[in-house]
C-alpha positions in Angstrom: -51.7 118.4 -24.6 -52.4 117.7 -28.1 -55.4 115.1 -28.1 -57.3 117.8 -25.6 -56.5 120.1 -28.0 -58.3 118.4 -31.2 -61.0 117.4 -29.1 -62.0 120.6 -27.6 -61.7 122.3 -31.1 -65.3 120.9 -31.8 -66.5 122.6 -28.8 -68.8 125.5 -29.1 -67.3 128.3 -27.2 -64.5 129.7 -24.6 -63.1 127.9 -21.4 -65.8 128.3 -18.9 -64.4 125.6 -16.6 -60.7 125.7 -15.8 -58.7 122.9 -13.7 -55.3 124.1 -13.3 -52.9 121.7 -11.7 -55.4 120.1 -9.2 -54.5 117.5 -6.6 -56.8 116.5 -3.5 -55.9 114.2 -1.1 -57.9 112.1 1.4 -55.5 111.1 4.3 -52.7 109.1 2.2 -55.4 108.6 -0.8 -54.3 110.5 -3.6 -57.9 110.9 -5.4 -56.8 113.4 -7.7 -53.2 113.7 -9.5 -52.4 116.8 -11.2 -55.6 117.3 -12.8 -55.8 119.8 -16.1 -59.0 120.0 -17.8 -60.7 122.9 -19.7 -64.0 122.6 -20.5 -65.6 124.9 -23.2 -69.1 126.6 -23.1 -71.7 124.5 -24.9 -69.4 121.3 -24.6 -70.3 118.2 -23.3 -67.8 116.3 -21.3 -68.2 112.6 -20.4 -66.0 111.7 -18.0 -65.3 107.6 -17.9 -63.2 105.1 -16.0 -63.0 102.5 -13.8 -64.7 102.7 -9.9 -62.3 104.8 -7.5 -60.4 106.6 -10.8 -61.8 109.5 -8.9 -64.4 110.7 -11.5 -66.8 111.8 -8.7 -64.3 113.9 -7.0 -63.4 115.4 -9.9 -67.3 116.4 -10.5 -68.0 117.6 -7.4 -64.8 119.7 -6.8 -66.2 122.4 -9.7 -68.7 123.3 -7.4 -66.7 122.9 -4.1 -68.7 120.3 -2.6 -64.8 118.9 -1.9 -62.3 120.9 -1.5 -58.7 121.0 -3.2 -55.4 120.6 -2.1 -53.2 121.9 -4.8 -53.9 124.0 -8.2 -56.7 126.2 -9.1 -60.3 125.7 -10.5 -61.9 128.8 -12.2 -65.8 129.4 -13.3 -66.2 131.9 -16.5 -62.7 133.7 -15.1 -63.2 133.8 -12.0 -61.8 131.3 -9.2 -64.2 129.2 -6.8 -64.7 131.2 -3.8 -63.9 129.0 -0.7 -67.3 129.9 1.6 -69.7 132.3 2.6 -72.1 134.1 0.0 -69.8 134.2 -2.6 -69.6 130.0 -2.9 -73.5 130.3 -2.5 -73.3 132.0 -5.6 -71.7 129.8 -7.2 -73.5 126.8 -6.9 -76.1 128.9 -8.3 -74.4 129.2 -11.4 -73.6 125.4 -11.1 -76.2 122.6 -11.3 -75.6 119.4 -10.0 -77.5 115.9 -10.6 -76.6 113.6 -8.1 -77.0 109.5 -8.1 -79.7 109.9 -5.5 -82.1 112.5 -6.3 -82.0 114.4 -3.2 -85.7 116.2 -3.7 -87.5 117.5 -0.4 -89.9 114.7 0.3 -92.7 117.2 2.0 -92.6 119.2 -1.3 -94.4 119.0 -4.3 -92.9 118.4 -7.5 -93.1 121.7 -8.4 -92.5 123.3 -5.3 -89.1 121.2 -5.3 -88.3 122.8 -8.7 -89.5 126.2 -8.1 -87.5 126.5 -3.8 -83.9 127.9 -5.8 -84.9 130.3 -7.9 -87.3 131.9 -5.1 -84.9 131.2 -2.1 -81.7 132.2 -3.6 -82.7 134.0 -6.7 -85.6 136.3 -5.4 -87.6 135.0 -8.4 -91.4 136.1 -7.5 -93.5 132.8 -6.8 -95.7 133.3 -9.8 -92.9 133.7 -12.2 -90.7 130.7 -10.7 -94.0 128.6 -11.1 -94.6 129.3 -15.0 -90.5 128.8 -15.5 -91.1 125.6 -13.1 -94.2 124.0 -15.5 -92.1 124.9 -18.6 -88.8 123.1 -17.4 -91.3 120.2 -16.0 -92.8 119.7 -19.3 -89.5 119.9 -21.1 -88.6 116.9 -19.1 -91.9 115.2 -19.9 -93.4 115.3 -16.2 -95.6 118.6 -16.1 -98.3 116.2 -15.6 -96.9 115.2 -12.0 -96.1 118.3 -10.4 -98.7 118.6 -7.9 -97.6 114.9 -6.8 -94.9 114.4 -4.2 -91.7 112.9 -4.8 -92.5 108.8 -3.0 -95.3 109.1 -5.6 -93.2 109.1 -9.0 -90.8 106.3 -10.3 -87.1 106.6 -9.7 -86.9 107.8 -13.4 -89.4 110.6 -13.0 -87.5 111.7 -9.4 -84.4 112.0 -11.6 -85.7 114.0 -14.3 -87.6 116.0 -11.7 -83.8 116.9 -10.4 -82.5 117.7 -13.7 -85.6 120.5 -13.8 -84.4 121.8 -10.6 -80.9 122.3 -11.4 -82.4 123.8 -14.7 -84.2 126.0 -12.7 -81.7 128.0 -11.4 -80.2 128.9 -14.7 -77.1 127.5 -14.1 -74.0 128.0 -16.6 -72.7 124.3 -16.5 -74.6 121.3 -15.5 -72.9 118.7 -13.7 -74.1 114.5 -13.7 -72.5 112.8 -11.1 -73.6 108.9 -12.3 -77.2 110.1 -12.6 -78.5 106.9 -13.8 -76.8 104.5 -11.5 -79.4 104.2 -9.0 -82.0 103.7 -11.4 -83.9 100.1 -13.0 -82.4 99.7 -16.4 -86.5 100.6 -18.1 -85.9 104.0 -16.1 -82.1 104.5 -17.5 -83.3 105.6 -21.2 -85.9 108.4 -19.9 -83.3 110.1 -18.0 -80.8 109.9 -20.5 -83.3 110.9 -23.5 -83.6 114.1 -21.3 -79.7 114.6 -21.0 -79.2 114.0 -24.8 -81.8 116.7 -25.5 -80.2 119.4 -23.0 -76.8 118.6 -25.3 -78.3 119.5 -28.4 -79.7 122.4 -27.3 -76.1 123.9 -26.0 -76.0 123.1 -22.1 -72.1 123.0 -21.0 -72.2 119.5 -19.8 -70.0 117.9 -17.3 -71.1 114.2 -17.0 -69.4 111.1 -15.1 -71.3 107.9 -16.1 -71.1 103.9 -16.9 -73.4 104.6 -20.1 -70.9 104.2 -22.5 -73.9 104.6 -25.5 -74.3 108.2 -23.8 -71.0 109.0 -23.9 -70.8 107.8 -27.7 -74.2 109.4 -28.8 -74.1 113.4 -26.9 -70.2 113.6 -25.9 -67.9 116.2 -27.2 -65.4 114.9 -25.8 -64.2 111.4 -23.5 -62.4 112.1 -20.6 -60.8 108.7 -19.1 -59.8 108.6 -15.7 -57.8 105.9 -13.7 -55.9 105.9 -10.3 -56.8 109.8 -9.7 -55.5 110.9 -13.1 -56.8 111.6 -16.5 -54.9 109.5 -18.7 -56.6 110.1 -22.1 -59.4 112.4 -23.7 -60.1 112.6 -27.4 -63.5 112.5 -29.3 -65.7 109.9 -28.6 -65.4 108.5 -32.2 -61.5 108.3 -31.7 -61.7 107.2 -28.1 -63.7 104.3 -28.4 -62.2 103.0 -32.1 -58.6 103.7 -31.4 -58.0 104.0 -27.6 -54.1 105.0 -27.0 -53.2 103.8 -23.6 -53.3 100.2 -22.2 -55.4 101.3 -19.5 -58.3 102.6 -21.9 -57.9 99.3 -23.8 -58.2 97.2 -21.0 -61.4 99.3 -19.8 -63.0 98.9 -23.1 -61.9 95.4 -23.7 -64.1 94.6 -20.3 -67.1 96.5 -21.0 -67.6 95.3 -24.4 -67.6 91.6 -22.9 -70.7 92.5 -20.9 
């Protein structure tokens, strides 16, 4: 795949996530069709496309929230485990930020961030709290550490979700439409945190409708339609010179809005 190779050459490191001929069906619906995708260490891959194109399903297969029917997925050279302790271990290596924030309502912001490292990694409470406060500071809400999720805005809650995922020191971060549930004025504060992460070299797979983020923070744009990867390229090339009719049509509609 020459476009992919050209785009991937800007990436920082060796292959970290490899999807090899992946297929997925929901009943008769072929939601992922022969997906071949390699994400390099330190690379930010932005997945875009019309609704129903398979973007979120693709994202969710990488930490096995969705199983696949054919093909294989590997993380850091190891195939994704099917179940049990090995699967839990894998999920500790793959941070995930969803549309909804999925925070524990009855726990403080700091407790939400420290729970994973303490339970899964066996980190001592004092160490987890020190790291948790550092991460909350990094996403700009350390002063909210003792509040509960309901006391925070949607944008603040999503930043907590990002800090919580980072607390596990993941090898890769997955973002599934992280701003789609937010009011417009809150979108920028979350995207700013994500841009900062990208600059610091975090490997990221981002499913989003935010084309500005794709242009400024992405190393590579992957365009999906009807369950397939139609086109992939550098953001500059993709947005200024799309190769496929589907991409041209998609961009044309977006630019009208």
